[in-house]
C-alpha positions in Angstrom: -4.5 -54.3 -8.5 -1.1 -55.2 -6.8 0.3 -51.8 -7.9 -2.8 -50.0 -6.5 -2.5 -51.8 -3.2 1.2 -51.2 -2.9 0.5 -47.5 -3.4 -1.3 -47.5 -0.1 2.1 -48.0 1.7 3.9 -45.3 -0.2 4.7 -42.0 1.4 1.3 -40.4 2.0 0.6 -37.0 0.5 -1.8 -34.3 1.8 -2.9 -31.9 -0.8 -3.9 -28.7 1.0 -5.8 -26.0 -0.9 -5.4 -22.5 0.4 -8.2 -20.3 -1.0 -9.9 -17.1 -0.2 -11.0 -13.9 -1.7 -8.6 -11.2 -2.6 -6.5 -9.7 0.2 -7.5 -12.4 2.7 -3.8 -13.2 3.3 -3.2 -16.4 1.4 0.4 -15.6 0.6 1.2 -14.7 4.2 -0.6 -17.8 5.5 1.4 -20.2 3.3 4.7 -18.5 4.1 4.2 -18.5 7.8 2.8 -22.0 7.9 5.8 -23.4 6.0 8.3 -21.4 8.1 6.7 -22.6 11.3 6.7 -26.2 10.1 10.4 -25.9 9.3 11.1 -24.3 12.7 8.5 -25.6 15.1 9.2 -23.7 18.3 5.9 -21.7 18.0 3.7 -24.7 17.2 2.6 -26.2 20.5 -1.0 -26.6 19.2 0.3 -29.1 16.6 0.5 -32.3 18.6 3.1 -34.0 16.5 5.3 -30.9 16.9 4.7 -30.6 20.6 5.6 -34.2 21.2 8.7 -34.0 19.1 7.4 -36.6 16.6 8.3 -34.4 13.6 12.0 -35.1 13.3 12.7 -33.0 10.3 11.0 -30.9 7.6 12.4 -29.9 4.3 11.3 -28.4 1.0 11.3 -30.4 -2.2 10.4 -29.8 -5.8 6.6 -30.1 -6.2 5.2 -33.0 -8.3 3.4 -30.7 -10.8 6.2 -29.6 -13.2 3.8 -27.2 -15.1 2.7 -25.3 -12.1 4.9 -22.4 -10.9 6.6 -22.8 -7.5 5.3 -20.8 -4.6 8.1 -18.2 -4.0 8.5 -19.1 -0.3 12.0 -17.8 0.2 11.1 -14.4 -1.4 8.0 -14.0 0.6 9.7 -14.9 3.9 12.5 -12.4 3.2 9.8 -9.7 2.6 8.2 -10.5 6.0 11.3 -11.0 8.1 13.8 -8.6 6.6 15.1 -5.4 8.3 12.4 -3.4 6.6 9.5 -5.8 6.4 6.6 -5.4 3.9 3.6 -7.4 2.8 4.3 -9.5 -0.3 2.3 -9.0 -3.5 -1.1 -10.6 -3.9 -1.4 -14.0 -5.5 -1.5 -13.6 -9.3 -1.5 -17.2 -10.5 -1.8 -20.7 -9.3 1.4 -21.8 -7.5 2.5 -24.9 -5.5 5.0 -25.9 -2.8 5.9 -29.3 -1.4 7.1 -29.6 2.2 8.1 -33.1 3.3 8.0 -34.1 7.0 9.8 -37.0 8.6 7.4 -38.2 11.3 8.0 -40.7 14.0 4.8 -42.8 14.7 3.0 -42.4 17.9 0.6 -44.6 19.9 0.7 -48.4 19.5 2.9 -48.1 16.4 5.7 -46.1 18.2 7.8 -49.2 18.9 6.9 -51.2 15.8 7.8 -48.9 13.0 10.5 -46.3 12.1 9.9 -42.7 10.9 7.9 -42.2 7.8 7.8 -39.4 5.2 4.6 -37.4 4.8 4.4 -35.0 1.8 2.4 -31.8 2.2 1.6 -30.2 -1.2 0.2 -26.7 -0.7 -1.6 -25.1 -3.6 -2.3 -21.4 -3.7 -5.1 -20.0 -5.9 -5.8 -16.3 -6.8 -8.9 -15.1 -5.0 -10.2 -13.5 -8.1 -10.3 -16.8 -10.0 -11.9 -18.5 -7.0 -15.1 -16.4 -7.5 -15.6 -18.1 -10.9 -16.4 -21.5 -9.3 -19.8 -20.1 -8.5 -20.5 -19.6 -12.2 -20.3 -23.3 -13.1 -24.0 -23.9 -12.6 -25.3 -20.6 -14.1 -26.6 -19.7 -17.5 -25.6 -16.5 -19.2 -29.2 -15.2 -18.6 -29.2 -16.0 -14.9 -25.7 -14.6 -14.4 -26.6 -11.4 -16.3 -29.7 -11.0 -14.2 -27.9 -11.4 -10.9 -24.8 -9.3 -12.0 -26.9 -6.4 -13.2 -29.0 -6.4 -10.0 -25.9 -6.1 -7.9 -24.4 -3.4 -10.2 -27.6 -1.3 -9.9 -27.0 -1.0 -6.2 -23.3 0.0 -6.5 -22.2 3.5 -7.5 -19.1 2.1 -9.3 -21.4 0.7 -12.0 -22.8 4.0 -13.3 -20.5 4.2 -16.3 -21.2 0.7 -17.4 -25.0 1.0 -16.9 -25.0 4.2 -19.0 -23.1 2.5 -21.8 -25.4 -0.6 -21.7 -28.5 1.7 -21.9 -27.3 2.7 -25.4 -27.3 -0.9 -26.7 -30.1 -3.2 -27.7 -29.3 -6.9 -26.9 -30.7 -7.9 -30.3 -28.6 -5.5 -32.3 -26.1 -7.1 -34.7 -22.8 -8.2 -33.1 -20.1 -5.5 -33.5 -16.7 -6.4 -32.0 -15.5 -2.9 -31.1 -18.8 -2.2 -29.4 -18.6 -5.5 -27.5 -15.0 -4.8 -26.5 -16.0 -1.4 -25.1 -18.7 -3.1 -23.1 -16.3 -5.7 -21.7 -13.8 -3.0 -20.8 -16.4 -1.0 -19.0 -17.5 -4.0 -17.1 -14.0 -4.9 -16.0 -13.4 -1.3 -14.8 -16.6 -1.5 -12.8 -15.5 -4.8 -11.2 -12.1 -3.3 -10.2 -13.8 -0.3 -8.6 -16.3 -2.5 -6.8 -13.5 -4.6 -5.4 -11.6 -1.5 -4.2 -14.8 -0.4 -2.5 -14.8 -3.6 -0.5 -17.3 -5.7 -2.4 -16.6 -9.4 -2.8 -19.1 -10.7 -5.4 -17.3 -9.4 -8.5 -17.6 -11.8 -11.5 -16.1 -13.0 -13.8 -13.0 -13.2 -11.6 -10.6 -13.4 -14.6 -11.7 -9.9 -15.6 -9.9 -8.7 -12.5 -6.8 -10.8 -13.1 -6.8 -11.9 -16.7 -3.2 -13.1 -17.1 -2.5 -14.4 -20.6 -6.2 -14.4 -21.5 -6.3 -10.6 -21.6 -8.0 -9.4 -24.9 -9.2 -12.9 -25.8 -12.8 -13.5 -26.9 -13.3 -15.6 -23.7 -12.9 -12.4 -21.7 -14.8 -10.1 -24.1 -18.4 -10.3 -23.0 -20.6 -8.5 -20.5 -24.0 -8.9 -18.9 -27.1 -7.6 -20.8 -30.7 -7.2 -19.8 -33.2 -9.9 -21.0 -34.6 -9.7 -24.5 -34.6 -11.4 -27.8 -31.4 -13.0 -28.9 -31.5 -13.7 -32.6 -28.7 -15.4 -34.4 -25.8 -12.9 -35.0 -27.0 -10.6 -32.2 -24.8 -9.0 -29.6 -26.6 -10.9 -26.8 -26.2 -14.2 -28.6 -22.5 -13.7 -28.9 -22.2 -12.7 -25.3 -24.0 -15.9 -24.3 -21.7 -18.0 -26.5 -18.6 -16.4 -25.0 -19.9 -16.8 -21.4 -20.4 -20.6 -22.2 -16.8 -20.7 -23.6 -15.6 -19.0 -20.5 -17.2 -21.7 -18.4 -16.0 -24.7 -20.4 -12.5 -23.4 -21.5 -11.4 -21.4 -18.5 -13.4 -22.2 -15.3 -13.9 -26.0 -15.7 -10.3 -26.8 -16.6 -9.1 -24.8 -13.6 -11.5 -26.7 -11.4 -10.5 -30.1 -12.7 -6.8 -29.4 -12.6 -6.7 -28.0 -9.1 -9.8 -28.0 -6.9 -11.0 -31.5 -7.8 -7.7 -32.9 -6.4 -7.8 -31.3 -3.0 -7.8 -33.4 0.2 -8.0 -30.6 2.8 -9.1 -27.0 2.4 -8.7 -23.8 4.3 -10.8 -20.8 3.2 -9.4 -17.5 4.4 -11.7 -14.5 4.8 -10.9 -10.9 5.6 -14.1 -10.4 7.7 -12.7 -7.2 9.2 -12.3 -5.6 5.8 -16.0 -6.3 5.1 -16.8 -4.7 8.4 -14.7 -1.7 7.4 -16.7 -1.3 4.2 -20.1 -1.5 5.8 -23.2 -3.7 6.0 -23.7 -3.9 2.2 -20.2 -5.3 1.8 -20.7 -7.8 4.6 -23.9 -9.1 3.1 -22.1 -9.2 -0.3 -19.3 -11.3 1.2 -21.8 -13.8 2.6 -23.4 -14.2 -0.8 -20.0 -14.5 -2.5 -18.8 -17.2 -0.1 -22.0 -19.2 -0.6 -21.5 -19.2 -4.3 -17.8 -20.1 -4.1 -18.3 -22.9 -1.5 -21.1 -24.5 -3.6 -18.4 -25.7 -6.0 -16.5 -27.8 -3.3 -17.1 -31.5 -3.3 -16.9 -32.3 0.4 -17.1 -35.8 1.9 -15.1 -38.6 3.4 -12.2 -39.9 1.4 -12.7 -43.6 1.1 -9.6 -45.6 0.1 -11.2 -47.0 -3.1 -12.4 -43.6 -4.1 -8.8 -42.3 -3.7 -7.4 -45.0 -5.8 -10.0 -44.3 -8.5 -9.1 -40.6 -8.4 -12.5 -39.5 -7.1 -11.3 -37.5 -4.1 -13.5 -35.5 -1.8 -12.5 -32.7 0.6 -12.9 -34.3 4.0 -11.9 -31.3 6.2 -12.6 -27.6 5.6 -11.4 -24.8 7.9 -13.0 -21.4 7.6 -10.6 -18.9 9.0 -11.2 -15.2 9.7 -7.8 -13.6 9.2 -6.0 -10.6 10.8 -7.1 -11.5 14.3 -4.1 -9.5 15.6 -6.0 -6.4 14.6 -8.3 -7.1 17.6 -7.7 -7.6 21.3 -7.8 -11.4 22.1 -11.0 -10.8 24.1 -12.7 -10.2 20.7 -11.3 -13.3 18.9 -14.2 -15.6 19.9 -16.7 -13.1 18.5 -14.7 -12.9 15.3 -14.7 -16.7 15.0 -18.4 -16.7 15.6 -19.0 -14.1 12.9 -16.9 -16.3 10.6 -19.0 -19.3 11.4 -22.2 -17.5 10.9 -21.1 -16.1 7.5 -20.6 -19.6 6.2 -23.2 -21.5 8.2 -25.1 -22.7 5.2 -21.9 -24.0 3.5 -20.8 -25.7 6.7 -24.1 -27.5 7.1 -23.9 -28.7 3.5 -20.3 -29.9 4.0 -21.0 -31.7 7.2 -24.1 -33.4 5.7 -21.7 -34.8 3.0 -19.4 -36.2 5.6 -16.7 -33.5 5.8 -15.5 -32.1 9.1 -15.6 -28.3 9.3 -14.4 -25.7 11.8 -14.4 -21.9 12.0 -11.8 -19.9 13.8 -10.0 -16.6 14.0 -6.2 -16.5 13.3 -3.3 -14.3 12.3 -0.7 -16.1 10.2 1.8 -13.3 11.1 1.3 -11.2 14.2 1.9 -7.6 13.4 0.6 -6.0 16.7 1.0 -6.3 20.5 -1.7 -5.9 23.1 -1.8 -3.5 26.0 -4.2 -2.0 28.5 -4.3 1.8 29.0 -6.4 4.3 30.7 -8.3 6.3 28.0 -10.7 9.1 29.1 -10.8 7.6 32.6 -11.7 4.1 31.3 -9.3 1.2 31.2 -9.3 0.0 27.6 -8.0 -3.0 25.7 -5.7 -1.8 22.9 -3.7 -3.2 20.0 -0.5 -1.3 19.1 1.3 -1.5 15.8 2.6 0.5 12.8 0.1 2.0 10.4 0.6 0.9 6.8 -0.2 4.3 5.3 1.9 6.6 7.5 4.4 4.4 9.3 3.3 5.9 12.6 3.2 3.7 15.8 -0.3 3.8 17.2 -2.4 2.1 19.9 -6.0 1.7 19.0 -9.2 0.5 20.7 -10.9 -1.3 17.7 -14.2 -1.6 19.5 -16.4 -4.6 20.1 -17.8 -7.0 17.6 -21.4 -8.0 18.0 -22.0 -10.6 20.8 -24.6 -12.5 18.7 -23.2 -13.0 15.2 -26.4 -14.7 13.9 -28.7 -12.0 15.0 -26.3 -9.3 13.7 -26.1 -10.9 10.2 -29.9 -11.4 10.1 -30.3 -7.7 10.8 -27.8 -6.8 8.0 -29.7 -9.1 5.6 -33.0 -7.4 6.5 -31.5 -4.0 5.6 -30.9 -2.8 9.2 -28.0 -0.7 10.2 -26.8 -2.3 13.5 -23.2 -1.3 12.8 -20.0 -0.8 14.6 -18.1 2.4 15.3 -15.8 3.9 12.7 -12.5 3.0 14.4 -12.2 -0.2 12.3 -11.5 1.9 9.2 -7.9 2.7 10.3 -6.9 -0.8 11.2 -4.3 -1.3 8.5 -1.0 -2.4 10.1 2.4 -3.0 8.5 4.4 -6.2 9.4 6.4 -5.6 12.5 10.3 -6.0 12.5 11.1 -9.5 13.8 14.1 -11.0 15.7 13.6 -14.8 15.3 15.5 -17.1 17.7 16.9 -20.4 16.4 14.1 -23.0 16.1 11.3 -20.5 16.0 9.1 -19.4 13.0 7.3 -16.1 12.7 4.9 -15.1 15.5 1.3 -15.9 14.8 -2.1 -16.4 16.5 -3.6 -20.0 16.3 -1.7 -21.0 13.2 -0.7 -24.1 15.2 -4.3 -25.0 15.9 -5.2 -24.5 12.3 -2.4 -26.9 11.3 -3.6 -29.4 13.9 -7.1 -29.4 12.5 -6.0 -29.7 8.9 -3.0 -32.0 9.2 -2.8 -33.5 12.7 -4.6 -36.8 12.0 -2.2 -37.4 9.1 0.9 -36.9 11.3 
């Protein structure tokens, strides 16, 4: 007991999970957050930085020796070099420890010296994140839902044709099952490229060292008899093995240890892809967020290792692709997309917040007369062509809830097509001493997630 109580006075650690579906900007967010905590000139929204109470920040080896280190220096060089480019997507779990020396504020300011606060940031592949929604499903229920989604997506035609040639109760044949699994993985990749978010199992998209293993060699089949030794029975067995040997260990090793969580979502990409993709994103987020264990972190629960996420930030990324006049609408759309998950988290005692941000600002705003009308524009370099352009991205819906309800009902209350070209490359940067990369509301995100601990 003495050891446990003394641990309360050790250097506190905040374990921040950075999650989100593929291409939501997790790598850029972590890189910019760390760079701006090391050089805090652009962080006025973080109170401890604004008041000068963060005296120093420095990187240290992370405590988990078996987890790869987040390649912060490489990613920062990619974003801030003479020819900047977006770093590669997350392909495995990684971690980084940033230690902050913080001077107390308030009534403790004159009674105690500076203390050390460790920030452990954990990055998860978006593809693996999807699998958390499978934890409470059976093979039959997953197959039913996955095939219903596939039937509405053109990318699934090849798999559905192959599946039609197979009877679920036919004897298990490994080459036949491998062909099915390969076709399902091809469909998932095509669906992801088309802008759909609900693509499971996530490890089929990013298998890592599990590629070719039986745990990744199964596929959804229609309902039917499943006698012993049948193809369907073997698929069900492998789906269960996937849950117990892949998904659950990942959850226990990483998600179950999180204190604070930010969920990054590329809402604009779903808008680019159309109403079906936006409805699909809402469904995928509900499945993912059902796996979180939100609630207040009591001291005793922390000592016993039963942590709960007590703050969750839902962030719509790439806010720099819109004029600032649209940012409130983007935040409202983000909040409406995860409204059910937010209510569940708040009922369990967690604080939640939805906002729009850009971890790295790649555009500038300007006003210009276009066809006799003064327009709000964003200007930047297009990723595909390298051309400098100024675009009017259009207006997001004023009422996010009504808009999403219409989408869910099958309506077509959609935006104009200008969103489809909003793919900007990172802008060349000239950083002054004491300043991190430019951003939009990264400091406010940090205040919500970390401010009370600093």
